[in-house]
N, C-alpha and C positions, 0 to 999 in steps of 0.2 A: 491511357488507363483513366476510368472515373472514379475517383477516391469520394466517397461521402462521407460526411461528419455530420451525424444525428445530433441533437439535443440531449443531454445525459437526463435520465429520468428517474436515478437513485432520490431518494429524499435529501433536500438540502445539499444535492451535488451541484457544484456551480462551474467546475470546471470545464474547458472546451479542447478537444483533442488535438487542432489545428490553428494556429495564428493566423491572420490574416495576411501575415508578411510570407509564413509559407506556404499558404495557398498560392499566393502570387509566384512562388519560386517553382511551384507543380507547375503551375499554368505555361509558364516562361519556358520549361522542358518538354511542352505540349500535352500536357495531361489536361483533364478539366477536372473542377472540384464544384462539387455540389454540398451546401450547407444549409441543415435547417434552421428554419425562420428561428430568430432568438439564441439558437445554439450558444454563442459568445457572450450574451449579455451578461452573465453572472460573474464572468470574469474582466468584465469592463470593454469588450469588442461587440459593438452593435453592427448590425447586420450591412449597414452602409460601408464598412470599412472592408468586408469581403468583397463586396459588391465592387469599390473602388480597386480592390486586388484582382479582380477578374472572374470572381467565384460565382457562382449560380444558388440564387436562394431558392429553398423548397419549401412548400407549406406545410408538409407533414414528413414524419420520420418514415412512413409505407413509401414514399415515393423515394426517398434516398434509398433505403435498402432494397426497394426494386430495381433502381438504376446505375446503381454503384458497384464497380468491381472488386472495390477494397472499402470495407468499412473500418474507419480509424475514430476509435473512442477513448474514453479514459477509464470508466466501470464498466464490470462485466455486463451482460444483457439480462435484463430482468423478464419475467415471464411474459410480458405484453409483447416484448421483441422476438421471442424464440420463433416464432411462425415467420417472421419477416427474414429470417437467415435461409441461404439458400446454398445447394450443392455448388462448388466451383468459385464460390465468393470469399474472400479473404476478409476475415476478422481479426484487426490487430488492436488488441487493449490489455488492460489487468483482467485475467480471467480467475485468478485463484480458485482453479477445479477442484483441488482436493478438499475444499471445504464444503463442496455443494456435489452431490452426486445426481440431482435433479439437471443442474446446468449443465453437468457432463453430458448426459443421456440426451437432454436435448441439443447440444452441440453435434455428437453423435449421429443421432437424427436427421438433421439438417444437412449432412453431410457439408458443412462449412469448415475451411481451412482456418481454425482457431489457432493464431500466434500470441502468445502470452507476452508480456512485457516482463513479468516477472521471474521467468526461466530462462532468459536469453544470458548466457555466463561468456565474459570476456575476461581471460586469465585469473579465472576464480572470482571475478568480481560480477556484479550484477548492475550494470551500468544504467540499466533502465528504470530500476527500483531504486537506486541509491538516492536519487533526489527527494523522493518522497518521503524514503525512510528519513531522511535529515529532516524534511518539514515536521513528521510525525514524531522524532525522537524531541526535537526541541518544542515542540508543541505539549508534550506530554507532561514537561516539568511546569510550562505555563497553566495547564489544565489541573494538573496536581495540585499546585498551589491555590490556585482558586478555589478547588472544593476542600481544601483544608480550612477555609474560614468558616469560622462559627455558624455564621449567617448563611452557609452553603451546607450546614450539617456536618461541618468538619471538625477535627478535634482542638481548633484553634492555636495551629502552632503555623508561627513565622519561618518560613525554611531559612531564611538567611540569618533568625535572631537578631538580636542587638547587643551593646555593650553590656556586659555583666550577665547575660541569658544565653544560654548552648545554643546554637542554631537546629535546626531539624535535620532529622537523619533522613536521606534515600538512598535506596537500594536500588540497582539496576541490574536485571538477570538479563544477559547477553552483551557482550563485547563488538556486535556488528556496527554497522553504519547508524543506526536509529537508535542502541544503546551509547554509542560514543556521544552523539549529538545530544541525548536525554542527560549523561554525565556532565557533558560541557555547559550547559544551560543550568542546572544544579549547581555545580562548581560555581557560575557566574553569579548567582544569587546568595553565594556564602553558605550552602549548606553543607553539611559533612557528608560526603557520598562514597559508597562503597560500592564496586563492579565486579559481578561475577561471571565467570565464562569458563569453558573446557578446556580452552586452548591456552596452555602455559606461556607459550611463545609471546601470544595478543597482549597477555595480562602482563607478561615482561615491558613488552613496547608501550603498553597504557601507563606502567608503573614510571617508565624513566620519562616518557613524553607532559607528565602532569603532575605538578607540585600538589602535595597533601590529598593524595587520593588512595583511596583503600582497596586493594587488587585483593579477591579471593577466589579460591577454584570453585566452581559450582556444583554443588553438592546437595541432597537434601538435609542432611546434618547440619552444614554450614548455612544454609538457608533459615533453617528451623532456630539457629543460633540468631541469629538477626532479627528475627520477627519481632520479639517483644520490643525493641528499641525505634523499630522501622516506622516512620510517617507517612514516607510516600515510596510505594513499591511500584515499580516499571519492569512490566514485562515486555522485553524487547530479543525473543527468540524466533529465530527463521531459520529453515530447512527447506532451501528452494524447491518450489513447484509442491512439497508435501505438507500436511496438517502438521502444525506447530505440536511439540510435545508437551502434555499437562507437567510442567515442572514444579508447578504452585499449588499446592493441595487445599484443601479445604483446613484441615487440621494446621496448616501455618498461618493461615488468615486467623484461624481461631485465637492465635497467640499476639495478634497485632492488638493495638489500643483502640479502643471504639474513637470511632471518626477518624480513622487513617485512611487512606485512599490507596487504592489499586488502578493504573493505568495500564490496560493490556492492549499494546500496540499490536499484536500477534494477532489481533482478532479477525483480521482478514483470511487468516489460515487456520479458524478456528478456536483462535486463543490458548496461551499458554498457563492458564489458569483453569482448575476443575468449577469453578463457579461461573465463568465468564461468559457471556452470550451477547451479541451486537447489539448496539444501541445506535441513537441516530442523535444529530447535533440540536433536533427541536427536544428531544429527550434522552439526555446522553449517559445518566447516571442513574444507578439501583443501588439497596445496600442490601449485602448479605454479611452473614455472621460479624455485623456490626461496622462493617469496612465498606466503604462508598467505593462502587466499581465505576469506572469511566470507560467503555468499551465501544466507541463509535468507530463504525467499520470505514469511515472514509474522511480520517482524521485531516489531511492537507486540503480538503474541499473548504475548511473555513477559511483559508486564506487563499481564497482562488485564483486572484490573480498570479501571485508570487508563485503558487503550485502549477499554475497551467504554464507560466513561461518557463519554468525551471525542469517539467516535464518536456515541453515539445524542443527545447535544447538537445535532447538527447534521444526523443524519438524520430525527429524529422529525417534524419540521414537514412535510418532504415525504411522509413516509409519513401524516400525517392527510392531508393534500392527496388525495395517490391514493385513500386509504379514501373519504374524502367526497365527492369531485368527480369519481372515475374517471379515467382516462386522459387522455381530450382535456379534461375540465373541469380537472382541473390544470395540464395544458398552457397552457391560455388564462390560467388565475390565475398561473402561475408559468412563463413561457417557457422557463426555464432548462431545463426538464425534458426540453425538447424535444432537446436535446443529449445527453440521457443514455440517449437509446433508442437501444440498439445492435442489437437484433431486433425484428421484430414480424411476426406471421403469416405465418413461415417466409421472411420480407425481410431483408436485412442494411441496415441502417440509420445506420450510422457510417462515415464518408468514410475515416478514419484504418484503420479495422480493413479494411475492404474493399481500400484499398491494400496494406494488410501482408501479405494473402493472395489477391490477384489475381484479387478476386470481386467480383460486380455489388454497386453501393450502388443504394438506391432510398429515395426519403424516407420520413422516419418517420411523417408523418401527412398 
């Protein structure tokens, strides 16, 4: 199989989908790897490293898409890439289709087999999403603390406080991977942290695992009660493959102090706050209801080398399976891949995406 690795074109997206070492491994298994020029440069991997690994360098994305049997990316295709996709080709990347009807329709029109990292589930886990959720969760506190600074328009609260001064208050909505990592970072800074979830068993586990952590059942009433004292609000809600529920209302934000910060990690799936809209690393924040909103849709790209390494650690085995056995063979070997198939031969094959857009669902195999 010919595996193609195009350069990511989303704004400030510096990650790359395949390491030179992974390319070498695929080549040793008899496959060909075609990498677009400078695809890895943002993560610190020069073209020479791919050439040394045995890969071929292509000058344009058009050539990569035209020749590759399988396209391996990091982020979802943008408009400039829609027409490069074709029937019979496998696209393996983060898709987040529930947040974009336009992209969904483009994949269906192309006939490409779209396999989404974020909907592959193994034992109720999302192994290909977890590393990026870990990075985004940890980043959320770093970015929140940064924008709380007065010179950034924040309230001027230091999350960790100092002797004689109370620490800042951090509220994390969602006790999954990103929420737990946000909580750990906030606790590490010395903040006063409350985490909310609807899974009481999850809250019980977190309460036992962490000292000085407040756990609270996630409800509108409980969130409303926390808002007046909250300095940093982190939205870390996820429904696999589906749009994020709007749990944080405008009315809640009105109760927050002027200069407080909201970081919406769920923005890839549409955001969990009524006021959230996607931003970029070059223009990451805006203010609404006197609250600074940080809603960057590709947060881990800020730390591209770490993110690339963490991502390829978990995606490579699936790339190797798909390349070596084809779609059906790979799904037989690893049934979890079936849940990753979001589109195939012009059919929408993910229940959650079909429900999000009111479109017809059809089985993937």
